[in-house]
C-alpha positions, 0 to 999 in steps of 0.5 A: 185393632186387627180382627182375631185370625185363626188358622190350623192344620193336622199333620202326621208323625212322620219327617215330611210333617216338618217341611209342611209345617214351615210351608203352612206358617210361613204361607199363613204370615204371608197372607197376614202380611207378617213377613218380618216375623215369618224367619223366627215363627218358621224356626220355632214350629220346626223345632217344636214339630220335630219333638213331636215327631222324634219323641211323642209320635202322634199326629201334630196340629199346628194352630196360628192366631193373630192377636194384636201385637203378636202371634200365638204359635201352639203345636199340639200332640196326643201324649200329655203324659210326656211331660215338658220341664217348665224350668231349668230346661238346659241340656248337656253340652254332650247330649244328642237332643233335647234343644228344640224346647230351649230354641223355640222358647228363646224365640218367643216373648212368652211361652208354655205348655198346656195339658187336657183332654189327653193333649199336650199343647206347646204355645208360643207368643211371638212378637210383631211390633217391629214393624216400624223399624226403617226399611232400606231405600235406594240409598241403602243399596250396596254397589258391586265390589272391585274384583280381586286381582287375578279374579274376574266377575261372574262365576269366580269366587270373590270377596264380598264388601263390607257395608258401611257402618249404619247401613241396613240391608235385607232380603226380600221382605225379612227384617234386617235384624239378623237375630230378631226373635231371639231374647237378648238373654238367650246367650245366657238361658241356652249357654254357649253351644245351643245359642250358636246352634239356634243363630246357625239356624236363624242365619239359614232362614234369614237368607233363605239358605239350604244349609249353614254351617259355623267353624270355629279357629284352632288355637293348636293349627291353622285349621277350623273345626265344624261347630254347628250345622243346618240342612247338612249331615250332623256328622260333619260336627267336629270335621277339621277344615283347612284355614287356607283351603277353598270356600274360606276367607281370602288370606288377603282379606281375611276380614271380608266376606268371600262369595263361591257362586259355583261349587261345581267349578269351585269345589269345597271339600265340607260340601262334596258329596252334597247338592249345594251349588253356591256358598257365602262365607262370613269370617267372625272377627274378634279384636282383629283376629278370625275367631270362626267362620258363619257360612251358608249355602244354596242348591243353586248357582249364583244363590247369593248376592252382595246384600246377603253376603252383607247380611251375613256378615252382620250376623257373624259380627252379632254372634262374635262374642259367643263365637269366641267364648266357644273358641276359647272353652274348645282351645281350653279343652284341646290344651287340656287334652294335649297337657295330659297327651304330654304327661302320658307321653312323659310317664310312658318314656321314663318307665323305658331303660332300653333305647330300642323300646324307647324309640318305639314308644316315640313313634307310637306316641308321635304317630298320628297324633302330630304327624302321618310318620315319624323317624329317628336319627341318633349320632354316632361316634363321628356325629353322623345321624344314623337312621335307628328307628321308622314308624308310620300310621300305615304300617304297609308302608314301613319297608318303603320309607325306611328304604327312601330315608336310608338312600337319603331320598326325600320321602315325597319321591315315594309314590305313596309317601307324596304330599307330606311336609317334612318337620325336623326337631332336634333331640337334645338331652342335657344340653347336648345334641344326640340325634334328631326326629322327622315328623312327615305332615301332610304337605301345607299342613305346617306345624306352628304355634302351640303345636309346635311347642307340643311337638318340641315338648315331646321331642325333649322327653324322648331325647331325655328318655333316650340318652337314659336308656343309652347310658343304661345300656352302657353301664349294662355292658361295664357290668356284664363285662365285669361279671364275666371277668369275676367267673371262670371263662371255662373249666379244665379238664381234670383227669379223674374229675367230672365237674359241673357249676351253676351260676344264677345272679338275682335281680338286674343284669348290673348286681354283679359282685355277688356269688362266685366260683372257680376251678384250676390246676395248681400243679399236675394232678392237683386242683383248687376250688373256691366258692364264695360270697361276698356281702352286698351288690354292686361295684364295691362288692364286685371289687372285693369278689375280684379281689378275692378270686384272683388272690386265691388264685395267684397265691395258690399257683405260687405254692402257698399252703392253704392256711396262708393263702386264707390269712393273706386273703383276710389281710388283703381284703382288710386293707382294701375295704376298711371292714366295710365289706366281708366275704365267706368262702370254702376253699380246698385242694383235691388230688386223686391218690391211691385208694381215694382222693386226699382233699384239704379244705377250709371254711371261712364262714361258709357253708360247709360243703356236702359229699354225696357217696356213690350209694346216695348217703349224704354228709357234711364236711369241714369245720366252720371258721371265722369270716374273711374281712373282719378281724386282723389277728385270725389264723385258718386252719385247714383239714385234711381228709380222704374222699373215696372214689365215686363221691361227689362233693357239692359246695354251694352259696347261702342262695341255695339253702336260704331260699325262701316261700314265706315262713318256709326255707329250703335249707339243709333238709331240702337241699339234702333231699334233692341230693339224694334224688339226683345221686348218680347223675353227672355232675352238671345235672346235679348242679342243674337240679338244685338251681331247679329246685330253688326257682320252683320253691317259691313263686317269688323271684329269686332275691339272692344269687346262687352258686353251686359247684359239683365234682365227682371223683372217678 
């Protein structure tokens, strides 16, 4: 049995202590001829001392003991009150720290924590009984590979050979077992993320590299994502790396390691700005595909030889299962993110019935997630694609991009828009092509695989939303034209009379056909006025409105008396609507005569009109009669009366009288008060005042159309 050997060293609580501890441990094990365990011990002491420096903030004592077939490593600090967990030491995937003890314990045969005399000591037992492993002889040497076609030997990047099955390689006196010291259940104990972090640390130590990193392949694009680093800035984690860029496996030999002996001549973007000078890269192969990349870097040119590249490849092969598990988990997270993206995009697009807004939403959805810029073209009547909308992640380039596209130039011809790959996505809705969407991506950044499916899915949703918006717009145009046809284009000049009118449609512009009004000359000096309200809204109500207005106008102009006008209108409505629609209406003839205004009036189920005297007195005139369009055997009897000069006749629909605010209603009382307040004002001001009173009566939107007609006789 070897005599016990015991060495120790006390270090300050500073960042330099970590490097000092690593050198102390390596030197001690070299003195004991135990280089095989040095990498494991150095990694373990690095993690433990880092924990003390970051969390305890006290001086740290490192102790090494040689005990038979094991090494006892102890790291002591002076904060006994800071307890460490003895079980369940896992940490969350997104935690920024707390993995040092996990990694160190996974390297050990046994470990524990001792609290005594105000100190806390973490101890690890590291096995050293693997010395009987065979070491390679001359026959194990791997010869120099044939250079790739077009590449010369020397400082040129080249593919390194893969060692034959069963071949052992090593660096210096280190073991060829790349994961020596890592317990067999480390993957289950640590979880995928921490295991891969440990593997990267272990790889860096095994070849005495200055830095190491691990990349995961993406299922959605031709790129890799930085998963773990050692000796590099942690902010590089999650950085995307082009799968075809420098420092990646050669596309002609994607399953073989690559050596880049001089990063000065062949720069790798991920390592720019660092002191690293050479690189070795090994693909992580899983079932014939590259699931990841394991790489080490040195601050020296030609820092790695074929032996180290072979060792690196063996490490990559050893962690392949864990890498693929991490890749699948990352792909699942990304897939869920894209599914959420598609769902939210669909909701946003479905909520718009305006074509311009829909195209703007489309641009903001796809930029920058799917491209640097987006352009939407829609087919015109000649089936030509017309540029309708442009969006760019740099708003200052919008004008130049639009100019280039309108001139049918290649966007790459504009200096600030160079290095773009234009992707064309057809816009198809209900089996019909309605246009095309262009996406501008970085040159060489192809839209392939699942990412292409995502872009096509967004394009389909955008096309459907655009088609719906255009159909809605067409329907709105039809509604607006129809609505305009239901109201007089203009009011005639009537000598001795001044007319004011307001009309306010409730809800969407498509809700046509509710209330209506008319005022027209029947014969010289004699005029007809009409205010009506059809039950319901929409196209059927609009049909009744049009029938009523034009029937009254035609019959009145033909010279029929007022009673017969309403009788014939009632019969026409019954013939057309079979009782499904009815109409209330106030209609009359007015003619200035000597000493007043001769008025003939009939109220068919409609609120009788008001008369406002020049002195501000308000009264109702007219007798309510049966609603139009319900009963066949109805005869309407008009009334005749004479109004004074200076009187103002005001007729309105129930959208004014029945305006509600909860349990309150504007009603006759509210309208009369408003008419008294407006007495003496011009008829148009009176009509506008009634509309304002209705809108201000309640905070809720108006639920019914309103129409008001005011005629003052002078």
